[in-house]
C-alpha positions in Angstrom: -66.9 32.2 -18.1 -67.3 30.5 -14.8 -64.7 27.9 -13.8 -66.1 24.7 -12.4 -64.3 22.2 -10.2 -64.5 18.7 -11.7 -64.8 15.6 -9.6 -65.8 12.2 -11.0 -68.0 11.4 -8.1 -70.6 14.1 -8.6 -74.1 12.7 -9.2 -74.9 11.8 -12.8 -71.5 12.6 -14.1 -70.0 10.4 -16.8 -66.7 8.7 -16.7 -64.9 10.9 -19.2 -61.5 12.4 -19.6 -61.2 15.2 -17.1 -60.7 17.9 -19.7 -63.9 17.0 -21.5 -66.6 17.4 -18.8 -68.0 20.1 -16.6 -70.5 19.5 -13.8 -73.3 21.5 -12.4 -74.8 21.8 -8.8 -77.2 19.2 -7.8 -79.7 21.5 -6.0 -80.4 25.2 -6.2 -79.0 26.1 -2.8 -76.7 23.2 -2.2 -73.4 23.8 -0.5 -70.7 24.5 -3.1 -67.8 22.0 -3.3 -65.0 23.6 -1.3 -61.3 23.1 -1.6 -61.3 21.3 1.7 -63.9 18.8 0.6 -62.1 18.2 -2.7 -59.0 17.2 -0.7 -60.9 14.7 1.3 -61.2 12.3 -1.6 -58.2 12.6 -3.7 -58.4 9.0 -4.9 -61.5 9.6 -6.9 -60.0 11.7 -9.6 -57.3 14.3 -9.9 -58.6 17.9 -9.4 -59.0 19.7 -12.7 -60.2 23.2 -13.5 -62.3 23.4 -16.6 -63.4 26.6 -18.4 -66.4 25.4 -20.3 -70.2 25.7 -20.2 -71.1 22.5 -21.9 -70.1 18.9 -21.2 -69.6 16.2 -23.8 -72.0 13.3 -24.1 -72.5 11.4 -20.9 -71.3 7.8 -20.6 -74.7 6.2 -21.1 -76.6 8.8 -23.3 -76.5 11.7 -25.7 -78.1 15.0 -24.7 -79.4 17.3 -27.4 -80.4 20.9 -27.2 -83.8 21.5 -28.9 -84.2 25.1 -27.8 -82.1 26.4 -30.6 -84.8 25.5 -33.1 -86.1 28.8 -34.4 -89.7 27.5 -34.4 -89.6 26.3 -30.8 -91.9 29.1 -29.7 -94.8 27.8 -31.9 -93.8 24.1 -32.3 -94.9 21.0 -30.4 -93.0 18.2 -28.6 -93.3 16.1 -31.7 -91.6 18.9 -33.7 -88.8 19.0 -31.1 -88.2 15.3 -31.3 -88.1 15.5 -35.1 -84.9 17.6 -34.6 -83.1 14.9 -32.7 -80.8 12.6 -34.7 -82.3 9.2 -35.7 -85.7 10.1 -34.2 -88.8 10.4 -36.3 -92.3 11.4 -35.4 -94.9 11.0 -38.1 -98.1 13.1 -38.3 -100.0 10.4 -36.4 -97.5 10.7 -33.5 -95.8 7.3 -34.0 -92.2 7.6 -32.7 -89.3 5.7 -34.1 -85.6 5.6 -33.0 -83.1 4.0 -35.4 -86.1 2.5 -37.2 -87.6 0.9 -34.1 -91.1 1.8 -32.7 -90.3 0.1 -29.4 -89.4 3.4 -27.7 -90.0 4.6 -24.2 -90.8 8.3 -23.7 -90.3 9.8 -20.3 -90.8 13.2 -18.8 -88.1 14.4 -16.4 -86.9 10.8 -16.0 -90.3 9.3 -15.2 -93.0 7.4 -17.1 -96.2 9.4 -17.7 -99.7 8.0 -18.4 -100.3 10.6 -21.1 -97.4 9.1 -23.2 -98.7 5.5 -23.1 -100.3 3.6 -25.8 -102.5 5.3 -28.4 -102.6 8.5 -26.3 -98.9 9.2 -27.0 -99.3 10.7 -30.4 -101.9 13.3 -29.5 -100.1 14.2 -26.3 -96.8 14.9 -28.1 -98.7 17.1 -30.6 -100.3 19.0 -27.7 -97.2 19.6 -25.6 -95.4 22.9 -26.4 -91.8 22.6 -27.6 -90.9 25.8 -25.8 -91.4 23.9 -22.5 -88.6 21.4 -23.3 -85.0 22.1 -22.2 -83.3 19.2 -23.9 -83.9 15.6 -25.1 -81.8 12.7 -23.7 -81.3 9.8 -26.2 -80.6 6.6 -24.3 -80.1 3.9 -26.8 -78.7 1.4 -24.3 -80.4 2.1 -20.9 -78.4 1.2 -17.9 -79.4 -0.6 -14.7 -81.2 2.5 -13.2 -83.8 2.5 -16.0 -87.0 0.5 -15.7 -88.6 -1.6 -18.5 -92.2 -0.4 -18.3 -93.9 1.3 -21.2 -92.0 -0.5 -23.9 -88.6 -1.6 -22.5 -86.7 -0.3 -25.5 -84.5 2.7 -25.9 -85.5 5.8 -24.0 -86.2 9.4 -25.1 -86.3 11.5 -21.9 -87.9 15.0 -22.2 -86.1 17.3 -19.8 -88.4 20.2 -19.1 -87.2 23.8 -18.7 -86.2 24.9 -15.3 -84.6 28.1 -14.1 -82.8 28.6 -10.7 -81.5 32.1 -11.1 -82.6 34.6 -8.4 -85.4 36.9 -9.4 -88.1 36.3 -12.0 -89.0 36.4 -15.6 -91.8 35.5 -17.9 -92.2 34.8 -21.6 -95.4 35.2 -23.6 -96.0 34.1 -27.2 -98.9 34.0 -29.6 -99.0 32.4 -33.1 -101.5 32.2 -35.9 -101.5 29.6 -38.6 -103.2 28.6 -41.8 -106.8 27.2 -41.8 -107.7 28.8 -38.5 -104.8 27.3 -36.5 -103.4 29.1 -33.6 -101.5 28.6 -30.4 -100.3 30.7 -27.4 -98.2 30.1 -24.3 -96.9 31.8 -21.2 -94.2 30.5 -18.9 -92.4 32.1 -16.0 -90.3 31.6 -13.0 -89.6 33.3 -9.7 -86.8 32.5 -7.2 -86.3 34.3 -3.9 -84.4 33.0 -0.9 -85.2 29.3 -0.3 -88.3 29.4 -2.5 -88.6 28.7 -6.2 -91.7 28.8 -8.4 -92.1 27.8 -12.0 -95.1 27.4 -14.2 -96.4 27.5 -17.8 -99.7 27.4 -19.7 -100.5 26.9 -23.3 -103.4 26.5 -25.7 -103.4 25.2 -29.2 -106.0 24.8 -32.0 -104.3 22.5 -34.5 -104.4 19.2 -36.3 -103.7 17.5 -39.6 -106.4 16.7 -42.1 -105.6 13.6 -44.2 -106.6 11.5 -47.2 -105.9 7.8 -47.7 -106.0 5.2 -50.4 -105.9 1.5 -49.8 -105.7 -1.2 -52.5 -106.0 -4.7 -51.4 -105.8 -8.1 -53.2 -107.0 -11.0 -51.1 -106.8 -14.7 -51.9 -110.2 -16.4 -52.4 -109.5 -19.9 -51.1 -112.4 -21.4 -53.1 -111.1 -20.2 -56.5 -107.4 -19.7 -55.8 -107.6 -16.3 -57.4 -106.9 -12.9 -55.9 -109.9 -10.5 -55.5 -109.3 -6.8 -55.7 -110.8 -4.2 -53.4 -110.2 -0.5 -52.6 -110.8 2.1 -50.0 -110.6 5.9 -50.2 -110.8 7.8 -47.0 -110.6 11.4 -45.8 -110.5 12.8 -42.3 -111.0 16.4 -41.3 -111.0 18.2 -38.0 -108.8 20.5 -35.9 -108.7 20.0 -32.1 -108.4 22.2 -29.1 -105.6 21.5 -26.6 -104.7 23.1 -23.3 -101.9 22.4 -20.8 -101.0 23.7 -17.3 -97.7 23.0 -15.5 -96.5 24.2 -12.1 -93.6 23.4 -9.7 -92.6 24.7 -6.3 -89.3 24.0 -4.5 -88.1 24.8 -1.0 -84.7 24.5 0.4 -85.1 23.2 4.0 -81.4 23.7 4.6 -78.1 23.8 2.7 -78.4 20.0 2.2 -82.1 19.3 1.9 -84.7 20.3 -0.7 -88.4 19.6 -1.2 -90.0 19.9 -4.6 -93.6 19.5 -5.6 -95.1 19.5 -9.1 -98.4 19.2 -10.9 -99.8 19.4 -14.4 -103.0 19.1 -16.3 -103.9 18.9 -20.0 -107.0 18.3 -22.1 -107.6 17.7 -25.8 -110.7 17.3 -27.9 -110.9 14.4 -30.3 -113.5 15.6 -32.8 -113.3 14.6 -36.5 -115.4 14.1 -39.6 -114.5 11.2 -41.9 -115.7 9.5 -45.0 -114.7 6.1 -46.4 -115.6 4.8 -49.9 -115.3 1.0 -50.2 -115.4 -1.0 -53.5 -115.1 -4.7 -53.0 -114.8 -7.3 -55.7 -117.0 -10.5 -55.6 -115.7 -13.7 -54.1 -117.1 -17.2 -54.5 -119.3 -16.5 -51.5 -120.0 -12.8 -51.4 -121.2 -10.4 -54.2 -119.4 -7.2 -55.1 -120.2 -4.2 -53.0 -119.9 -0.4 -53.2 -120.8 1.9 -50.4 -119.8 4.9 -48.4 -119.4 5.1 -44.6 -119.6 8.5 -42.9 -118.3 9.0 -39.4 -118.8 11.8 -36.9 -116.5 11.4 -33.9 -116.6 13.5 -30.8 -114.7 13.1 -27.5 -112.0 14.4 -25.3 -108.9 13.3 -23.4 -107.8 14.5 -20.0 -104.4 14.0 -18.4 -103.0 15.0 -15.0 -100.0 14.2 -12.9 -98.6 15.3 -9.5 -95.4 14.5 -7.7 -93.2 15.2 -4.7 -89.5 14.8 -4.3 -86.9 15.0 -1.5 -83.2 15.6 -2.2 -80.5 15.3 0.4 -76.8 16.0 0.0 -74.6 13.9 2.4 -71.3 14.7 4.1 -69.1 13.0 1.5 -68.4 14.7 -1.9 -71.1 13.5 -4.3 -73.1 11.7 -1.7 -76.8 12.1 -2.4 -80.2 10.6 -1.5 -83.3 11.2 -3.7 -86.8 10.0 -2.9 -89.4 10.6 -5.6 -93.2 9.9 -5.9 -95.0 10.5 -9.3 -98.7 9.8 -10.0 -100.2 10.3 -13.4 -103.4 9.4 -15.2 -104.9 9.6 -18.6 -108.6 9.4 -19.4 -110.0 9.2 -23.0 -113.6 9.1 -24.2 -114.8 8.9 -27.8 -118.2 8.6 -29.4 -118.4 7.7 -33.1 -121.6 7.8 -35.2 -121.5 5.6 -38.3 -123.8 5.8 -41.4 -123.4 3.3 -44.3 -124.9 4.3 -47.6 -125.0 1.4 -50.1 -124.9 1.7 -53.9 -124.4 -2.0 -54.6 -125.9 -4.3 -53.8 -129.3 -2.6 -53.2 -129.3 -2.6 -49.4 -131.0 -0.3 -46.9 -128.7 2.2 -45.2 -127.4 1.2 -41.8 -126.4 3.2 -38.7 -124.4 2.5 -35.6 -122.8 4.2 -32.6 -119.6 3.2 -30.9 -118.6 4.6 -27.5 -115.2 3.9 -26.2 -113.6 4.8 -22.9 -110.0 3.9 -21.8 -107.9 5.1 -18.9 -104.3 4.6 -17.6 -103.1 5.3 -14.1 -99.5 5.1 -13.1 -97.9 5.4 -9.6 -94.1 5.5 -9.5 -92.2 5.5 -6.2 -88.4 5.5 -6.4 -85.4 6.0 -4.3 -81.7 6.5 -5.3 -78.6 6.6 -3.1 -75.1 7.5 -4.5 -71.8 7.9 -2.8 -68.0 7.6 -3.5 -66.6 4.1 -2.8 -63.2 2.5 -3.3 -62.1 5.3 -5.6 -65.2 5.3 -7.7 -68.9 5.9 -7.4 -71.5 3.4 -6.2 -75.2 3.8 -6.7 -78.2 1.8 -5.6 -82.0 2.3 -5.8 -85.4 0.8 -5.8 -88.7 1.2 -7.7 -92.3 0.3 -6.9 -94.6 1.0 -9.8 -98.2 0.2 -10.5 -99.9 0.6 -13.9 -103.7 0.0 -14.2 -105.2 0.2 -17.7 -108.9 -0.3 -18.6 -110.9 -0.4 -21.9 -114.6 -0.2 -22.2 -116.3 -0.3 -25.6 -120.1 -0.2 -26.3 -121.2 -0.8 -29.9 -124.9 -0.3 -30.8 -126.8 -0.9 -34.0 -129.4 1.8 -34.8 -132.6 0.8 -36.5 -132.9 3.3 -39.5 -136.7 3.5 -39.2 -137.4 3.6 -35.4 -134.0 4.8 -34.2 -134.0 2.1 -31.6 -130.5 1.0 -30.4 -129.5 -2.6 -30.0 -126.3 -3.7 -28.3 -124.0 -5.5 -30.7 -122.4 -8.1 -28.4 -119.8 -9.0 -31.0 -118.3 -5.5 -30.9 -118.8 -4.7 -27.2 -116.0 -5.2 -24.8 -114.7 -4.4 -21.3 -111.1 -5.3 -20.3 -108.7 -4.4 -17.5 -105.0 -5.0 -16.9 -103.2 -4.4 -13.6 -99.4 -4.5 -13.6 -97.1 -4.1 -10.6 -93.3 -3.9 -10.8 -90.8 -4.2 -8.0 -87.2 -3.4 -8.9 -83.8 -3.1 -7.3 -80.6 -2.0 -9.0 -77.0 -1.3 -8.3 -74.2 0.2 -10.3 -70.6 1.1 -9.9 -68.4 3.4 -12.0 -64.8 4.3 -11.7 -61.8 5.5 -13.6 -59.4 2.6 -14.2 -56.5 4.7 -15.2 -55.8 8.0 -17.0 -57.5 6.7 -20.2 -60.1 4.2 -19.2 -63.3 4.6 -17.3 -66.1 2.0 -16.8 -69.7 1.8 -15.5 -71.4 -1.6 -14.7 -74.8 -2.3 -13.3 -77.4 -5.0 -12.6 -81.1 -4.6 -12.3 -83.6 -7.2 -10.9 -87.3 -6.7 -11.7 -90.3 -8.7 -10.4 -93.5 -8.3 -12.5 -97.0 -9.2 -11.4 -99.8 -9.0 -14.0 -103.6 -9.5 -13.6 -105.7 -9.6 -16.8 -109.5 -9.4 -16.5 -111.5 -9.9 -19.7 -114.7 -8.6 -18.2 -117.0 -9.2 -21.2 -115.9 -12.8 -21.6 -115.6 -13.5 -17.9 -112.0 -14.7 -18.2 -109.3 -13.9 -15.8 -105.6 -14.7 -15.9 -102.4 -13.8 -14.1 -98.7 -14.0 -14.7 -95.6 -13.1 -12.7 -91.9 -13.5 -13.4 -88.5 -12.1 -12.5 -85.9 -10.7 -14.9 -82.2 -9.9 -14.3 -80.9 -7.1 -16.5 -77.2 -6.3 -16.9 -75.5 -3.3 -18.5 -71.9 -2.2 -19.1 -70.4 1.0 -20.4 -66.7 2.1 -20.9 -64.9 5.1 -22.3 -61.4 5.4 -23.6 -59.5 8.6 -24.0 -57.8 8.1 -27.4 -56.3 11.5 -27.8 -56.7 14.9 -26.3 -59.7 15.6 -28.6 -61.1 12.1 -29.1 -63.0 9.6 -27.0 -64.1 6.0 -27.8 -67.2 4.6 -26.1 -68.5 1.1 -25.6 -71.9 0.0 -24.4 -74.0 -3.1 -23.8 -77.4 -3.4 -22.3 -80.2 -6.0 -22.0 -83.8 -4.8 -22.1 -87.2 -6.5 -21.6 -90.2 -5.4 -23.6 -93.4 -6.5 -21.9 -96.6 -6.5 -24.0 -98.8 -3.6 -23.2 -102.5 -3.7 -22.4 -103.6 -3.3 -26.1 -101.2 -6.1 -27.1 -102.7 -8.5 -24.7 -106.4 -7.8 -25.0 -107.9 -10.8 -27.0 -111.2 -9.1 -27.8 -111.7 -8.1 -31.5 -112.1 -4.3 -31.8 -114.1 -2.9 -34.7 -112.3 -0.3 -36.9 -114.6 -0.5 -40.0 -116.5 -3.1 -41.9 -113.4 -4.7 -43.4 -110.7 -4.1 -40.7 -110.7 -5.3 -37.1 -107.9 -5.7 -34.5 -107.2 -7.6 -31.4 -104.4 -8.4 -29.0 -102.8 -11.7 -28.1 -102.9 -12.9 -24.5 -100.2 -15.5 -25.3 -97.5 -13.0 -26.1 -94.2 -13.4 -24.5 -91.9 -10.5 -23.5 -89.2 -9.5 -26.1 -85.6 -9.7 -24.9 -83.2 -7.3 -26.5 -79.5 -7.4 -26.4 -77.9 -4.1 -27.6 -74.2 -3.4 -28.4 -72.7 -0.1 -29.4 -69.2 1.4 -30.0 -68.8 5.1 -30.6 -66.0 7.5 -31.6 -66.3 11.2 -30.9 -63.9 14.0 -31.7 -63.7 17.6 -33.0 -62.6 19.0 -36.3 -62.1 22.7 -36.0 -65.4 24.1 -34.8 -67.3 20.9 -35.5 -68.3 18.2 -33.0 -68.5 14.8 -34.7 -69.8 11.4 -33.5 -69.7 8.0 -35.2 -71.5 5.1 -33.6 -71.8 1.5 -34.8 -74.5 -0.6 -33.2 -76.1 -4.1 -33.2 -79.4 -5.0 -31.7 -80.9 -8.5 -31.4 -84.5 -9.2 -30.4 -85.6 -12.6 -29.1 -89.4 -13.3 -29.4 -89.8 -10.0 -31.2 -93.4 -8.7 -31.0 -94.6 -8.0 -34.6 -97.8 -7.2 -36.5 -99.6 -10.2 -37.9 -102.5 -10.1 -40.3 -105.0 -12.6 -41.6 -108.6 -12.9 -42.8 -111.2 -13.9 -40.3 -114.0 -13.6 -43.0 -113.8 -13.4 -46.8 -113.7 -9.6 -46.6 -112.6 -8.9 -43.0 -108.9 -8.5 -42.2 -107.7 -9.0 -38.6 -104.6 -7.2 -37.4 -103.1 -8.7 -34.2 -99.7 -9.3 -32.6 -97.4 -12.3 -32.5 -94.0 -13.3 -31.4 -91.7 -13.6 -34.4 -88.8 -16.0 -34.5 -86.5 -13.1 -33.9 -85.1 -10.0 -35.5 -81.9 -8.0 -35.5 -80.6 -4.8 -36.9 -77.2 -3.1 -37.2 -76.0 0.1 -38.6 -73.8 3.2 -38.5 -75.0 6.5 -37.1 -73.2 9.8 -37.3 -73.7 13.4 -36.2 -71.9 16.5 -37.1 -72.6 19.9 -35.5 -71.0 23.2 -35.1 -70.1 26.5 -36.9 -69.1 26.4 -40.5 -68.6 30.2 -40.4 -69.2 32.8 -37.7 -72.8 33.2 -39.0 -73.6 29.7 -40.4 -74.2 26.7 -38.1 -74.6 23.1 -39.3 -76.4 20.2 -37.6 -76.6 17.0 -39.6 -77.0 13.3 -38.8 -77.5 10.1 -40.6 -78.3 6.4 -39.9 -77.4 3.6 -42.3 -79.2 0.5 -41.1 -79.7 -3.1 -42.1 -82.7 -4.8 -40.4 -84.0 -8.4 -40.6 -87.2 -10.0 -39.2 -88.2 -13.6 -39.2 -91.8 -14.7 -38.6 -94.3 -17.4 -39.6 -96.6 -16.3 -42.5 -100.4 -16.8 -42.5 -99.8 -20.2 -44.2 -97.4 -21.4 -41.4 -94.2 -20.9 -43.5 -91.2 -19.2 -41.9 -90.4 -16.0 -43.7 -87.3 -13.8 -43.3 -87.3 -10.2 -44.6 -84.4 -7.9 -44.9 -84.3 -4.1 -45.5 -81.5 -1.6 -46.0 -82.4 2.0 -45.2 -80.8 5.4 -45.0 -82.3 8.0 -42.7 -81.0 11.5 -42.0 -81.5 15.1 -41.4 -79.7 18.3 -42.0 -80.3 21.7 -40.5 -78.6 25.0 -41.5 -78.9 28.0 -39.2 -77.9 31.3 -40.8 -77.5 34.5 -38.7 -78.0 37.0 -41.5 -77.4 39.9 -39.2 -77.9 40.8 -35.5 -81.7 40.8 -35.9 -82.4 38.1 -38.4 -82.0 34.3 -38.3 -83.0 31.8 -41.0 -83.2 28.1 -40.5 -83.7 25.3 -43.1 -84.3 21.7 -42.1 -84.5 18.5 -44.3 -85.7 15.3 -42.7 -85.6 11.8 -44.4 -87.0 8.6 -43.0 -85.7 5.3 -44.5 -87.5 2.0 -45.1 -88.6 0.2 -42.0 -89.8 -3.4 -41.6 -93.2 -4.1 -40.0 -94.1 -7.8 -39.6 -95.5 -9.0 -42.9 -94.6 -5.7 -44.7 -92.7 -2.5 -44.5 -93.1 1.2 -44.5 -91.7 3.2 -47.4 -89.3 6.1 -47.1 -90.5 9.6 -46.8 -89.1 13.1 -46.4 -90.1 16.7 -45.4 -88.5 20.1 -45.7 -89.1 22.9 -43.2 -88.1 26.6 -43.0 -88.2 29.2 -40.2 -87.3 32.8 -39.7 -86.8 34.8 -36.5 -86.6 38.6 -36.4 -85.5 40.3 -33.2 -87.5 43.5 -32.9 -86.2 44.5 -29.5 -84.0 42.6 -27.0 -87.3 41.4 -25.5 -89.6 41.1 -28.5 -89.1 38.7 -31.5 -91.1 37.7 -34.5 -91.1 34.1 -35.7 -92.5 32.7 -39.0 -92.2 29.1 -40.1 -93.6 26.6 -42.6 -93.6 22.8 -42.1 -93.4 20.4 -45.0 -92.9 23.2 -47.5 -93.2 20.9 -50.5 -96.1 18.9 -49.1 -94.2 15.6 -49.5 -94.9 13.9 -46.2 -96.9 10.6 -46.6 -97.2 7.3 -44.9 -97.1 4.3 -47.2 -97.3 0.8 -45.9 -96.9 -2.3 -48.1 -97.9 -5.8 -47.1 -97.1 -8.9 -49.2 -98.0 -12.3 -47.8 -99.3 -15.5 -49.2 -102.9 -14.5 -48.9 -102.7 -10.7 -48.9 -101.2 -7.9 -51.0 -102.0 -4.5 -49.8 -100.7 -0.9 -50.3 -101.9 1.8 -47.9 -101.0 5.4 -48.6 -102.0 8.3 -46.3 -101.2 11.9 -47.1 -101.5 14.9 -44.8 -102.0 18.6 -45.4 -98.5 18.9 -44.0 -97.8 22.4 -45.5 -98.7 24.6 -42.5 -97.7 28.2 -42.0 -97.3 29.9 -38.6 -96.3 33.4 -37.7 -96.2 34.8 -34.2 -94.6 37.1 -31.6 -92.7 36.2 -28.4 -92.1 38.7 -25.6 -89.9 38.3 -22.5 -90.4 40.1 -19.2 -87.5 40.5 -16.9 -84.3 38.3 -16.7 -81.9 38.0 -19.6 -83.1 39.1 -23.0 -84.2 36.5 -25.5 -81.4 37.6 -27.8 -78.9 36.7 -25.1 -79.9 33.1 -25.0 -77.8 30.5 -26.7 -79.0 29.9 -30.2 -76.2 28.4 -32.2 -75.9 25.0 -30.6 -78.6 22.7 -31.8 -77.6 19.1 -31.5 -74.7 19.7 -29.1 -75.0 18.4 -25.6 -76.5 20.6 -22.9 -75.3 21.1 -19.4 -77.2 19.5 -16.6 -78.0 22.7 -14.8 -79.8 22.8 -11.5 -82.9 21.6 -13.2 -81.1 19.6 -15.9 -80.2 15.9 -16.1 -79.6 14.6 -12.6 -80.5 17.8 -10.8 -83.4 18.5 -8.5 -85.5 20.1 -11.2 -86.7 18.7 -14.5 -83.8 16.4 -15.3 -83.8 14.4 -12.1 -83.8 12.0 -10.6 -81.8 9.7 -12.8 -84.5 8.3 -15.1 -86.3 5.2 -14.3 -84.9 4.2 -11.0 
């Protein structure tokens, strides 16, 4: 096992007890730290030799290995995130962390257009899990992290990179039930100063669903609740494809250039049927009809970037300049047909064309160096985010087929946002037991809103100062205590601000709220981590308070038409205890388990103007057992449970799933993988709303039980069987392409 020289001033290193951390080189061909250089800065930290391959958690985040999941060769990024403690991704792609949906998702430390807004879910379900090296969970982002794309906790997807000389490639193909399939190839080649890496994957997949909605709405004329129901079904598998590539070149022992590009596409085809039965009100008679929908469309995403890394003369002195550009374009055409049974009404037809796009340019710079016995870091960010929506709704004459524009359902809207940011942080070891990291970020935001259809323009600009603080305490030789505080700003996104009413169906519409204020979040955390035998354990207590929390708000805009919009609540807060336990129970049995016991409270004004406070207690968790039956066979079982979560005027009920996987090593290069997701078909999404004028229960079920079987073959390099499999939720080393390195993990996210 390679021995690594530990110094506190290395880029991205946490302030931890010296025995607990290893470091990795910042660039593939960077000059190794020599004994002479180590002696130049003895005040930073005593020189310690560590024989280990994995560091403990970093001072401001937890890093989880997701490659050990047996089904990673045929799973998606959504599947990989579902293996991370306190993270849940539902079949629609909605991501929650500790019960909160206000989550930023980054790729290699940078925001990506394909993971913004409603495009996030489909993108996570198209991205191959096998391309992901690790997931960084940053519940309390520090000063180097920006507040775009949500402003809440961060999930950073660190993509796979390899810097070893020579080359290798992996090819896999998988077939699933109901015609599903996926295939992927990835490879790398490094020779001299050059490094090449790339991957490609295709996927034909999706989740059919059925839904039942029961609604009781208050008839203001009679004071009685009127019952209605909706039964829906949606079917359609979609085609997805993704290409990624990266080239790096070492200009010298201290300078590296890296370029990257990727492209992905996805179809959005679906066939849906909705059956509506509505009771009579004092003004509207009862109705019974079926709406059929045929939707076609596609989404395209691309990104490119360039990066320059320089290693200075001082130990740990680095300069990183990074430019990333990404875009997402989505088009959908929906053809509606309404067939009325009651009252006797001629059938109606309509078409809706929608087009939306997001373009992000992100230019950052980070400089780090040892200073006064610690490490100082400073950086800047200039980021632009342009989002546009264009919806054309036409009513079709059932006799002539002539199309007439429905101005009430046609809308064009644009939002331009520019953010300028500066940050500084300083970390140092206070003594043999204490270490600290403090930072401050200043962000100036400029927003321009153009409601093109209504001819209304508005602008807004403001500055925010965002502090953060972290500390570690070495309690014993095997235990650390961690403290964290961070303030975050959640700015409303383009959908949240668009005031135009968007048509969903005859009885459900949605709109944004241009008067929304940003949500300010103060987050506190204390953690204790230690080892018991072969088990790594973590216990974290946390408290999060939101001011002007953005919540869903629903009310009727017509006797049968419910509007869903956004509003600033009076505030919310949550607190809880989170634990993780991972490691070997026996030489052949590995356990990864986690849990989150949370209490959440939200306060908001109901549709009658009354202040309402709701409280929910929930328990979420997951457990994964990995059993190495023999040298050739590995079996994995995983149980995931999501607790009750609040959502404005209602809540989402708990749910759970159970997955199983099996890997058989045929040869050192060839392996067979079989897995089933949601074995007992229990996954459902149930939302309950209970306000003064509305009582609604919506239940959506998916054909979650999906079988996949496939083969994976590796050419060149180390054999697949030689890769680490037993870890799971333990931290991963940074590696040349890992967190903070010149590859996938760097630069430090969100500078």
